[in-house]
C-alpha positions, 0 to 999 in steps of 0.5 A, spaced: 469 542 556 473 544 552 474 543 544 477 536 543 485 536 542 488 535 534 491 528 536 485 526 539 481 528 533 485 526 528 486 519 532 477 519 532 478 520 525 484 514 523 479 509 527 473 511 523 477 510 516 480 503 519 474 501 521 471 502 516 477 498 511 478 491 514 468 492 513 471 490 507 473 484 504 477 484 497 477 478 493 485 474 491 484 478 484 484 486 488 490 484 491 493 483 485 489 488 482 493 493 488 499 490 487 499 492 480 497 498 482 502 501 487 508 498 482 506 499 475 510 497 470 514 504 467 511 506 461 513 506 454 514 511 448 511 507 442 516 504 439 519 503 445 520 497 450 522 496 457 528 492 458 528 484 461 531 487 466 527 493 468 519 487 467 524 482 472 525 488 477 516 490 477 515 484 477 520 481 483 518 488 487 510 486 487 511 479 489 516 483 495 508 486 496 504 479 495 509 475 500 507 482 505 500 479 505 503 472 507 506 474 513 506 476 520 506 483 518 499 482 516 495 479 523 490 474 519 483 478 521 486 484 517 490 480 511 484 480 505 481 487 508 482 494 505 485 496 511 491 489 510 491 493 502 494 499 506 497 497 511 501 492 506 502 499 502 504 502 508 510 496 509 512 495 503 515 503 501 517 504 509 522 498 508 521 493 502 523 497 497 530 497 494 533 503 498 541 505 495 544 507 502 541 506 510 541 514 510 537 514 504 532 509 508 532 514 513 530 520 510 524 516 505 520 514 512 522 519 517 524 526 512 519 525 509 513 524 505 513 520 499 507 521 494 506 514 493 505 513 500 500 520 499 496 516 494 494 509 498 489 510 501 485 513 495 488 506 491 486 502 496 478 505 496 479 505 489 482 497 488 476 496 494 470 499 490 472 494 484 475 488 489 470 488 495 465 482 496 459 481 499 459 482 506 
């Protein structure tokens, strides 16, 4: 038999990672910590404050992310797991986060790799390390 095909190898690696993440239950406060991490409040220079409008936009974005956990998008069996965090983050960055036009939505989802999505696995693992519950 020949070498394993790259796609099969990547699928196998994904399944190993997914099974690991789904085995890590996350406390409810971990869901909020995840939302605050991937949708941070803007950092300002000393003496500067963000506007109430910006703060409200961040709060609304975090609420939109939290709503994903209660939607049909994230199956109940993975909802409060590290894998659920990953799925919710992907759903938020791909489909919920506001976009300016159909073209920017298309480009963001199919033509580019976003920095936020690239960092998701790392963030999920950091949150899981802090908020995972005992199995």
